[in-house]
KOLLOVEX-632890 format. One line per field, with one value per atom (N, C-alpha, C, O): residue number from 1; residue in one letter; atom name; z negated, y negated, x. Coordinates in pm, whole numbers, plus 50000, padded with zeros to 5 digits. Atoms other than C-alpha are relative to their C-alpha. Example, Ala and Ser with C-alpha at 12.3 -4.5 7.8 and 13.67 -1.06 7.14 Angstrom:
2
resi = (1;1;1;1;2;2;2;2)
resn = (a;a;a;a;s;s;s;s)
name = (N;CA;C;O;N;CA;C;O)
up = (50000;49220;50000;49934;50006;49286;49927;49910)
north = (50119;50450;49880;49882;50119;50106;49891;49780)
east = (50089;51230;50090;50194;49918;51367;49923;49974)
END
This chain:
102
resi = (1;1;1;1;2;2;2;2;3;3;3;3;4;4;4;4;5;5;5;5;6;6;6;6;7;7;7;7;8;8;8;8;9;9;9;9;10;10;10;10;11;11;11;11;12;12;12;12;13;13;13;13;14;14;14;14;15;15;15;15;16;16;16;16;17;17;17;17;18;18;18;18;19;19;19;19;20;20;20;20;21;21;21;21;22;22;22;22;23;23;23;23;24;24;24;24;25;25;25;25;26;26;26;26;27;27;27;27;28;28;28;28;29;29;29;29;30;30;30;30;31;31;31;31;32;32;32;32;33;33;33;33;34;34;34;34;35;35;35;35;36;36;36;36;37;37;37;37;38;38;38;38;39;39;39;39;40;40;40;40;41;41;41;41;42;42;42;42;43;43;43;43;44;44;44;44;45;45;45;45;46;46;46;46;47;47;47;47;48;48;48;48;49;49;49;49;50;50;50;50;51;51;51;51;52;52;52;52;53;53;53;53;54;54;54;54;55;55;55;55;56;56;56;56;57;57;57;57;58;58;58;58;59;59;59;59;60;60;60;60;61;61;61;61;62;62;62;62;63;63;63;63;64;64;64;64;65;65;65;65;66;66;66;66;67;67;67;67;68;68;68;68;69;69;69;69;70;70;70;70;71;71;71;71;72;72;72;72;73;73;73;73;74;74;74;74;75;75;75;75;76;76;76;76;77;77;77;77;78;78;78;78;79;79;79;79;80;80;80;80;81;81;81;81;82;82;82;82;83;83;83;83;84;84;84;84;85;85;85;85;86;86;86;86;87;87;87;87;88;88;88;88;89;89;89;89;90;90;90;90;91;91;91;91;92;92;92;92;93;93;93;93;94;94;94;94;95;95;95;95;96;96;96;96;97;97;97;97;98;98;98;98;99;99;99;99;100;100;100;100;101;101;101;101;102;102;102;102)
resn = (m;m;m;m;f;f;f;f;r;r;r;r;a;a;a;a;w;w;w;w;i;i;i;i;a;a;a;a;a;a;a;a;a;a;a;a;l;l;l;l;a;a;a;a;a;a;a;a;l;l;l;l;a;a;a;a;l;l;l;l;a;a;a;a;a;a;a;a;c;c;c;c;s;s;s;s;s;s;s;s;p;p;p;p;g;g;g;g;m;m;m;m;r;r;r;r;f;f;f;f;v;v;v;v;g;g;g;g;a;a;a;a;e;e;e;e;p;p;p;p;t;t;t;t;r;r;r;r;v;v;v;v;e;e;e;e;v;v;v;v;d;d;d;d;g;g;g;g;w;w;w;w;s;s;s;s;f;f;f;f;d;d;d;d;v;v;v;v;y;y;y;y;r;r;r;r;a;a;a;a;g;g;g;g;d;d;d;d;e;e;e;e;a;a;a;a;q;q;q;q;a;a;a;a;i;i;i;i;r;r;r;r;l;l;l;l;s;s;s;s;r;r;r;r;a;a;a;a;w;w;w;w;g;g;g;g;a;a;a;a;s;s;s;s;a;a;a;a;e;e;e;e;l;l;l;l;m;m;m;m;a;a;a;a;l;l;l;l;r;r;r;r;g;g;g;g;a;a;a;a;e;e;e;e;a;a;a;a;m;m;m;m;r;r;r;r;r;r;r;r;a;a;a;a;t;t;t;t;g;g;g;g;c;c;c;c;e;e;e;e;p;p;p;p;v;v;v;v;e;e;e;e;k;k;k;k;s;s;s;s;m;m;m;m;r;r;r;r;a;a;a;a;d;d;d;d;p;p;p;p;s;s;s;s;v;v;v;v;l;l;l;l;t;t;t;t;a;a;a;a;v;v;v;v;l;l;l;l;r;r;r;r;c;c;c;c;t;t;t;t;t;t;t;t;g;g;g;g)
name = (N;CA;C;O;N;CA;C;O;N;CA;C;O;N;CA;C;O;N;CA;C;O;N;CA;C;O;N;CA;C;O;N;CA;C;O;N;CA;C;O;N;CA;C;O;N;CA;C;O;N;CA;C;O;N;CA;C;O;N;CA;C;O;N;CA;C;O;N;CA;C;O;N;CA;C;O;N;CA;C;O;N;CA;C;O;N;CA;C;O;N;CA;C;O;N;CA;C;O;N;CA;C;O;N;CA;C;O;N;CA;C;O;N;CA;C;O;N;CA;C;O;N;CA;C;O;N;CA;C;O;N;CA;C;O;N;CA;C;O;N;CA;C;O;N;CA;C;O;N;CA;C;O;N;CA;C;O;N;CA;C;O;N;CA;C;O;N;CA;C;O;N;CA;C;O;N;CA;C;O;N;CA;C;O;N;CA;C;O;N;CA;C;O;N;CA;C;O;N;CA;C;O;N;CA;C;O;N;CA;C;O;N;CA;C;O;N;CA;C;O;N;CA;C;O;N;CA;C;O;N;CA;C;O;N;CA;C;O;N;CA;C;O;N;CA;C;O;N;CA;C;O;N;CA;C;O;N;CA;C;O;N;CA;C;O;N;CA;C;O;N;CA;C;O;N;CA;C;O;N;CA;C;O;N;CA;C;O;N;CA;C;O;N;CA;C;O;N;CA;C;O;N;CA;C;O;N;CA;C;O;N;CA;C;O;N;CA;C;O;N;CA;C;O;N;CA;C;O;N;CA;C;O;N;CA;C;O;N;CA;C;O;N;CA;C;O;N;CA;C;O;N;CA;C;O;N;CA;C;O;N;CA;C;O;N;CA;C;O;N;CA;C;O;N;CA;C;O;N;CA;C;O;N;CA;C;O;N;CA;C;O;N;CA;C;O;N;CA;C;O;N;CA;C;O;N;CA;C;O;N;CA;C;O;N;CA;C;O;N;CA;C;O;N;CA;C;O;N;CA;C;O;N;CA;C;O;N;CA;C;O;N;CA;C;O;N;CA;C;O;N;CA;C;O;N;CA;C;O)
up = (50083;63961;49914;49857;50040;63839;50107;50082;49872;64166;49951;49889;49999;64145;49857;49860;50113;63761;50067;50089;49945;63927;50050;50015;49927;64156;49951;50010;50061;63954;49905;49885;50109;63701;50058;50005;49949;63968;50091;50128;49951;64109;49901;49914;50160;63747;50023;50094;50012;63736;50095;50076;49889;64069;49987;50023;50043;63963;49881;49868;50099;63634;49978;49875;49982;63753;50076;50107;49912;63957;49951;49832;50015;63964;50089;50199;49898;64084;49902;49796;50057;63941;50022;50094;50010;63834;50162;50244;49867;64112;50016;50126;49996;63995;50060;50095;49981;64094;50118;50120;49881;64418;50067;50038;49933;64661;49921;49982;50044;64428;49997;49963;50028;64434;49873;49807;50146;64129;49991;50091;50050;63943;49882;49769;50087;63771;49893;49908;50136;63403;49918;49888;50126;63145;49896;49893;50148;62784;49904;49908;50075;62506;50067;50018;49934;62731;50096;50144;49955;62871;50145;50149;49840;63276;50014;49970;49997;63355;50122;50165;49906;63661;49943;49861;50036;63601;50142;50249;49884;63851;49926;49815;50035;63840;50064;50185;49920;63959;49922;49826;50068;63871;49865;49841;50152;63493;49930;49809;50064;63423;50063;50177;49966;63432;49919;49805;50065;63393;50040;50138;50048;63274;49991;49891;50004;63356;49997;50077;50028;63193;50122;50199;49901;63428;49946;49996;50073;63192;49901;49839;50124;62952;49920;49938;50168;62578;49974;50046;50068;62423;49872;49808;50127;62143;49990;49876;50012;62234;49971;50028;50028;62064;50083;50167;49902;62244;49918;49974;50086;61939;50078;50114;49941;62082;50131;50167;49873;62438;50021;50101;49996;62355;49965;50000;50045;62199;50132;50198;49850;62510;50142;50234;49858;62771;50004;50096;50031;62637;50038;50123;49983;62665;50107;50165;49835;63011;50097;50194;49926;63090;49998;50096;50031;62939;50128;50204;49924;63133;50134;50188;49858;63471;50026;50141;49935;63472;49927;49950;50063;63235;49922;49901;50023;63103;49857;49819;50102;62738;49977;49945;50011;62698;49853;49736;50116;62490;49925;49974;50113;62170;50032;50075;50015;62157;50132;50150;49828;62538;50025;50102;49976;62526;49993;49893;50013;62613;50061;50159;49979;62573;50004;49930;50039;62595;50021;50059;50012;62564;50126;50125;49844;62951;50057;50152;49919;63080;49854;49756;50046;62924;50093;50180;49901;63065;49900;49799;50059;62961;50073;50192;49904;63016;49954;49838;50050;63038;49975;50014;49998;62929;50030;49972;49971;63100;49998;50040;50032;63012;50108;50107;49898;63301;49926;49806;50060;63219;49883;49863)
north = (50136;62137;50100;50044;49908;62482;49958;49902;50022;62441;49873;49872;50140;62080;49947;49846;50023;62091;50086;50009;49935;62390;49924;49927;50101;62130;49909;49879;50080;61886;50021;49941;49949;62085;50040;50017;50003;62213;49852;49839;50116;61873;49921;49888;50042;61744;50114;50056;49870;62062;49984;50020;50023;61955;49859;49846;50125;61602;49980;49877;50034;61667;49986;49950;49986;61705;49877;49848;50078;61415;49843;49818;50143;61058;49888;49863;50132;60758;49891;49885;50133;60442;49930;49957;50107;60116;49928;49962;50066;59862;49911;49870;50053;59690;50071;49999;49950;59970;50087;50198;49926;60111;49958;49851;50009;60163;50036;50033;49964;60257;50110;50178;49808;60619;50060;50013;49943;60796;50079;50116;49948;60943;50091;50044;49868;61325;50026;50103;49919;61368;50055;50016;49900;61624;49948;49917;50013;61552;50071;50062;49938;61772;50101;50110;49944;61985;49962;50034;50082;61725;49945;49888;50052;61634;49858;49829;50127;61293;49961;50012;50039;61072;49856;49808;50116;60728;49916;49972;50099;60437;49891;49862;50121;60126;49871;49887;50081;59798;49845;49797;50090;59504;50017;50110;49972;59472;50074;50091;49910;59693;50140;50153;49897;60067;50107;50115;49915;60312;50137;50163;49867;60668;50106;50118;49923;60917;50147;50207;49921;61208;50095;50062;49884;61522;50121;50153;49925;61783;50034;49941;50054;61908;49953;49939;50009;61821;50034;49971;50024;61891;49904;49895;50093;61636;49911;49871;50090;61414;49870;49810;50170;61070;49916;49955;50132;60755;49993;49952;50072;60723;50138;50114;49918;61047;49982;49975;50069;60952;49905;49917;50094;60647;50012;49929;49970;60797;50090;50057;49874;61085;49921;49926;50100;60807;49920;49907;50085;60583;50055;49994;49939;60839;50026;50022;49972;60935;49860;49854;50134;60551;49973;49946;49999;60537;50061;50007;49969;60836;49973;49980;50030;60750;49844;49820;50102;60393;49945;49828;50059;60356;49864;49765;50150;60083;50001;50117;49995;59996;49976;49857;50023;59991;49904;49941;50096;59674;50063;50079;49968;59796;49971;50039;50108;59507;49975;49918;50021;59531;50127;50119;49844;59918;49991;49932;49963;60001;50159;50213;49870;60331;50094;50053;49938;60586;50133;50139;49898;60970;50052;50153;49931;61031;49878;49924;50123;60656;49893;49851;50142;60390;49948;49997;50078;60107;49910;49869;50126;59862;49944;49962;50106;59593;50041;50072;49952;59676;49898;49782;50061;59566;50067;50140;49960;59610;49939;49834;50104;59546;50043;50161;49956;59560;50046;50030;49918;59722;49996;50064)
east = (49929;20588;50132;50225;49874;20832;50098;50205;49897;21001;50065;50171;49982;21024;50089;50159;49926;21172;50119;50213;49910;21413;50105;50223;49913;21540;50048;50152;49983;21578;50136;50228;49892;21801;50107;50215;49890;22007;50108;50225;49954;22048;50115;50233;49911;22153;50148;50230;49894;22432;50100;50217;49937;22543;50086;50203;49942;22618;50084;50150;49955;22748;50150;50206;49812;23143;50019;50134;49957;23093;50102;50122;49942;23287;49980;50028;50052;23138;50050;49987;49939;23335;49880;49784;50116;23132;50067;50153;49975;23127;50123;50161;49907;23415;50120;50214;49907;23640;49946;49999;50042;23462;50129;50183;49956;23697;50195;50302;49870;24003;50010;49914;49992;24147;50023;50116;50025;24104;50147;50210;49908;24382;49966;49956;50017;24310;50083;50178;49927;24439;49931;49818;50058;24372;50072;50191;49955;24380;49924;49802;50031;24345;49873;49760;50099;24155;49851;49764;50114;23911;50054;50163;49944;23954;49927;49816;50057;23899;50060;50164;49939;23919;50047;49968;50001;24092;49983;50005;50003;24040;50024;49981;49927;24238;49977;49995;50024;24161;50046;49987;49926;24381;50046;50123;50005;24384;49917;49938;50072;24120;50011;50057;50012;24067;49855;49810;50131;23764;50066;50135;49975;23813;49894;49823;50165;23532;50028;50099;49972;23507;49962;49871;50037;23494;49915;49807;50011;23455;49878;49827;50134;23144;50102;50223;49972;23170;49868;49791;50126;22869;50021;50126;49985;22790;50117;50145;49897;23095;49951;49860;50035;23095;50043;50124;49953;23155;50159;50261;49843;23465;50121;50236;49912;23622;50039;50157;49982;23547;50118;50211;49875;23763;50125;50209;49873;24044;50029;50127;49920;24104;50006;50088;49937;24018;50103;50184;49851;24268;50075;50141;49867;24520;50005;50113;49992;24397;50070;50146;49970;24422;50175;50245;49843;24790;50081;50161;49913;24878;50008;50118;50043;24751;50055;50092;49948;24864;50103;50135;49858;25176;49943;50012;50061;24937;49973;49989;50087;24783;49891;49893;50121;24436;49968;49968;50025;24354;49860;49748;50110;24149;49893;49800;50138;23921;49903;49795;50075;23838;49905;49809;50050;23721;49870;49830;50125;23350;50011;50063;50014;23263;49877;49788;50123;22992;50072;50189;49926;23030;50053;50123;49926;23129;50074;50137;49937;23292;50063;50000;49990;23505;50080;50151;49908;23644;50047;49990;49919;23905;50084;50109;49934;24124;50158;50186;49870;24512;50085;50068;49904;24814;50155;50235;49872;25087;50204;50254;49873;25472;50104;50139;49878;25742;50151;50169;49860;26091;50060;50160)
END
């Protein structure tokens, strides 16, 4: 029993820094961005983006994730995340992008 617990804990640690995008973003190449000491992989598919936090942030709120994740999206895509479209949890932010040309 103890060995199974140790194996599960090690597997969780190994996956902690993984970046697996949602289904809409499968096949999209990530752009690695750092915002205020947090590392993100940002995936873009059409007019949507998903920012996945890679770094540890104990006790991070969805609100703080939304702020930093939105900035990561801006830096990675050059587009503005639409605030009303944002869906965040402490690790992932998904949003529709508003891009302006020239």
